C-alpha positions as CSV (number, residue, x, y, z in Angstrom):
1,M,-0.1,0.0,-0.1
2,R,1.4,3.1,-1.2
3,I,0.2,6.6,-0.3
4,L,0.8,9.8,-1.8
5,F,0.3,13.0,1.0
6,F,0.3,16.4,-0.4
7,G,1.3,19.0,2.3
8,D,-1.2,22.1,3.1
9,V,-2.8,23.0,-0.2
10,V,-2.8,26.9,-0.6
11,G,-5.7,28.2,-2.7
12,E,-6.4,28.0,-6.1
13,P,-2.9,27.6,-7.4
14,G,-2.2,24.7,-5.0
15,R,-5.4,22.9,-6.3
16,K,-4.3,23.3,-9.9
17,A,-0.9,21.7,-9.1
18,V,-2.7,18.6,-7.3
19,R,-5.0,18.5,-10.2
20,I,-2.2,18.3,-13.0
21,L,0.3,16.3,-10.8
22,T,-2.0,13.6,-9.1
23,S,-2.9,11.5,-12.1
24,K,0.6,11.6,-13.2
25,W,2.0,10.6,-9.9
26,R,-0.3,8.0,-9.3
27,V,1.1,6.3,-12.4
28,E,4.7,7.2,-12.0
29,Y,4.8,6.1,-8.3
30,Q,2.5,3.2,-8.3
31,V,0.1,5.2,-5.7
32,D,-2.8,3.4,-4.2
33,L,-4.3,6.4,-2.2
34,V,-4.0,10.0,-2.6
35,V,-4.6,12.3,0.6
36,A,-4.1,16.1,0.7
37,N,-4.2,18.5,3.9
38,G,-6.9,21.0,2.7
39,E,-7.4,23.5,5.5
40,N,-5.9,26.6,3.5
41,S,-7.4,25.4,-0.1
42,A,-10.2,27.9,-0.1
43,G,-8.8,31.4,-1.0
44,G,-5.8,30.6,1.2
45,L,-7.9,30.0,4.6
46,G,-10.1,27.2,5.2
47,I,-12.3,24.8,3.1
48,N,-15.5,25.2,1.3
49,R,-17.7,23.2,-1.4
50,K,-15.7,24.4,-4.4
51,A,-12.1,23.5,-3.0
52,V,-13.4,20.1,-2.0
53,E,-15.1,19.3,-5.4
54,E,-12.0,20.1,-7.2
55,L,-9.5,18.1,-5.0
56,L,-11.8,15.2,-5.2
57,D,-12.1,15.8,-9.2
58,A,-8.2,15.7,-9.3
59,G,-8.0,12.3,-7.9
60,V,-7.8,13.1,-3.8
61,D,-9.3,10.4,-2.1
62,V,-9.2,11.9,1.6
63,I,-8.9,15.5,2.7
64,T,-7.3,16.5,6.0
65,T,-7.7,19.8,8.0
66,G,-6.6,21.8,11.0
67,N,-7.2,25.0,12.5
68,H,-8.6,26.9,9.8
69,A,-11.0,24.3,8.9
70,F,-14.0,26.3,10.2
71,H,-13.0,29.6,8.6
72,W,-15.9,29.8,6.0
73,K,-19.6,29.1,7.1
74,E,-19.7,26.4,4.4
75,W,-17.7,24.1,6.7
76,E,-21.3,22.9,7.8
77,E,-22.2,21.8,4.5
78,V,-18.9,20.1,3.5
79,Y,-19.4,18.2,7.2
80,R,-22.9,17.2,6.2
81,D,-22.0,15.9,2.5
82,Y,-18.4,15.2,2.3
83,P,-17.6,12.2,4.8
84,M,-14.0,11.8,3.0
85,V,-13.0,15.4,4.6
86,L,-11.9,15.1,8.1
87,F,-12.0,17.6,11.1
88,P,-9.3,17.3,13.8
89,A,-10.3,14.8,16.6
90,N,-9.7,16.9,19.6
91,Y,-12.2,19.7,18.5
92,P,-15.5,19.2,20.6
93,G,-17.9,17.0,18.7
94,M,-15.7,16.2,16.1
95,L,-14.2,12.6,16.8
96,E,-16.7,10.7,14.6
97,R,-15.6,13.0,11.7
98,S,-11.8,12.7,12.1
99,Y,-11.4,9.5,10.3
100,Y,-12.3,7.9,7.3
101,I,-11.3,4.5,6.0
102,K,-10.8,3.5,2.3
103,D,-9.0,0.4,1.0
104,G,-8.1,-0.7,4.4
105,V,-6.4,2.5,5.4
106,A,-7.7,4.7,8.3
107,V,-6.7,8.3,7.8
108,V,-6.8,10.6,11.0
109,S,-6.8,14.2,11.3
110,L,-5.5,15.4,14.6
111,Q,-4.5,19.0,15.9
112,G,-1.9,19.8,18.4
113,R,-2.3,22.6,21.2
114,V,1.2,24.0,21.6
115,F,1.3,27.7,20.4
116,M,-2.3,27.1,18.9
117,D,-5.9,27.1,19.9
118,C,-6.8,25.6,23.3
119,I,-8.8,22.8,22.1
120,D,-9.1,19.2,23.9
121,N,-5.8,17.3,24.6
122,P,-4.9,15.2,21.2
123,F,-3.2,12.7,23.3
124,P,-6.4,10.9,24.7
125,A,-8.3,12.0,21.7
126,I,-6.2,9.8,19.4
127,D,-6.5,7.1,22.0
128,R,-10.4,7.4,21.6
129,V,-10.0,7.3,17.7
130,L,-7.9,4.5,17.5
131,E,-10.7,2.4,19.7
132,E,-12.9,3.1,16.6
133,L,-10.2,1.6,14.0
134,S,-10.3,-2.3,14.3
135,A,-11.5,-2.6,10.9
136,A,-8.7,-0.6,9.2
137,R,-5.5,-2.7,8.3
138,W,-3.5,0.6,8.4
139,R,-3.4,3.8,10.4
140,I,-2.1,7.3,8.8
141,V,-2.3,10.4,11.1
142,D,-1.9,13.8,10.1
143,F,-0.8,16.0,13.0
144,H,-1.5,19.4,12.5
145,A,0.5,20.9,14.8
146,E,3.2,23.9,15.4
147,A,5.8,22.7,17.7
148,T,8.3,20.1,16.7
149,S,8.4,18.6,20.2
150,E,4.8,18.4,20.2
151,K,4.8,16.2,16.6
152,L,7.7,14.2,18.0
153,A,6.1,13.1,21.4
154,M,3.1,12.2,19.3
155,A,5.2,10.1,17.1
156,Y,6.6,8.4,19.9
157,Y,3.4,8.0,21.8
158,L,1.9,6.2,18.6
159,D,4.8,4.2,17.8
160,G,4.1,0.6,16.8
161,R,0.1,1.5,17.2
162,V,-0.2,3.7,13.6
163,D,1.9,3.3,10.3
164,A,2.6,7.0,9.9
165,V,2.7,10.2,11.8
166,L,2.8,13.1,8.9
167,G,3.2,16.6,10.4
168,T,1.5,19.4,8.6
169,H,1.0,23.1,9.3
170,T,4.1,25.1,9.1
171,H,4.2,25.0,5.2
172,V,7.8,24.2,5.7
173,Q,9.0,20.6,4.5
174,T,11.5,19.3,7.0
175,A,14.3,17.0,6.1
176,D,13.9,14.6,9.1
177,E,11.8,11.6,7.9
178,R,12.5,8.4,9.4
179,V,11.2,5.1,10.6
180,F,10.6,5.0,14.7
181,P,11.7,2.0,16.5
182,Q,8.5,0.1,16.5
183,G,8.0,0.7,12.8
184,T,6.0,4.0,12.6
185,L,6.9,6.4,9.7
186,Y,7.5,9.8,10.6
187,I,8.2,13.4,9.3
188,T,7.6,16.5,11.3
189,D,6.2,18.4,8.4
190,V,5.3,17.6,4.9
191,G,5.4,21.1,3.8
192,M,3.0,23.0,1.4
193,T,1.4,22.8,-1.9
194,G,1.4,26.5,-2.7
195,P,3.1,29.6,-4.5
196,I,6.8,30.0,-3.8
197,E,7.8,33.2,-5.4
198,N,7.4,36.5,-3.5
199,S,5.3,34.5,-1.1
200,I,5.3,34.0,2.5
201,L,3.7,30.6,3.4
202,G,2.0,30.7,0.0
203,M,0.4,34.3,0.5
204,D,1.8,37.5,-1.2
205,K,4.5,38.8,0.8
206,D,3.4,42.5,0.5
207,T,0.4,41.9,2.2
208,V,2.2,39.6,5.1
209,I,4.9,42.1,6.0
210,P,2.8,45.1,7.0
211,T,1.2,42.7,9.8
212,F,4.9,42.6,11.3
213,I,5.5,46.2,11.1
214,T,2.2,47.8,12.1
215,N,0.7,44.7,14.4
216,R,-2.3,45.6,12.5
217,P,-4.3,42.7,10.6
218,M,-4.3,42.8,6.8
219,R,-6.2,41.1,4.1
220,F,-4.0,38.4,2.8
221,R,-3.7,37.7,-1.0
222,I,-2.4,34.3,-2.5
223,A,0.7,34.9,-4.3
224,S,1.3,34.2,-8.0
225,G,3.9,32.0,-9.7
226,P,5.3,28.8,-9.6
227,V,3.8,26.4,-7.1
228,L,6.1,24.5,-4.7
229,V,4.7,21.1,-4.1
230,N,5.6,19.2,-1.3
231,A,4.6,15.7,-0.6
232,V,5.8,12.4,0.9
233,L,5.2,9.0,-0.3
234,V,4.4,6.5,2.4
235,D,5.0,2.7,1.6
236,I,3.3,0.9,4.3
237,D,3.0,-2.6,3.0
238,R,6.2,-3.2,0.5
239,D,9.3,-1.8,2.1
240,R,8.2,0.4,5.0
241,S,9.3,3.8,4.1
242,I,8.7,7.6,3.8
243,T,10.3,9.8,0.8
244,R,10.0,13.3,0.5
245,I,8.9,14.8,-2.8
246,N,10.1,18.6,-3.5
247,Y,8.7,19.7,-7.0
248,V,8.2,23.2,-8.6
249,W,5.2,23.4,-10.9
250,A,4.6,26.1,-13.3
251,E,1.5,26.5,-15.3
252,G,2.1,26.4,-18.9
């Protein structure tokens, strides 16, 4: 079982890159399942019906989210109509919508708390989720978190109980992929799928820098130009490996 996992998809440019590359990489890398973090896929912040439809049409099988999942009021429609779109298990009332099983693979969405929203503790939350996954042959956790320490702690906590812990949220791919002692695959952050030039985490630098100067909120704008596609290939059946993908896609 080989899984292609796209890092945080940022807006329309990120969605386009996923659409172009998914079918190509399914064949090239012999991919069985495609997962994407879509919590920035709608206008760079949140998720809505249009973004979900485009990602599904692109060939994505499961969509995970994170702290921006509820930015658009359309999230309720997404919750109702798209069971393959996941919400972090440790938001109150979201445990039953935090996992999805396809082809024997359970994908789980979970969120950290360090330097983030004060929601329920992710450690007991994931224990409760795992109790529901006895029917799954494999288990993959998207841990959407800020702190490297919290992500590492979660990986050690789940080592041997899940097949992979894949960090998201920071939009910067880390070079620390490895196999933990009991076989769990890990990377601190998969990275992002979004514009890279004149960009701060996928957003136009000229709309972001003023917030650091004035400490006043600004309306961010998605950057344009080439898209950095960060992803990982997770092989949980053949050779037990995790491989980073770092690719720049330019339209035309």
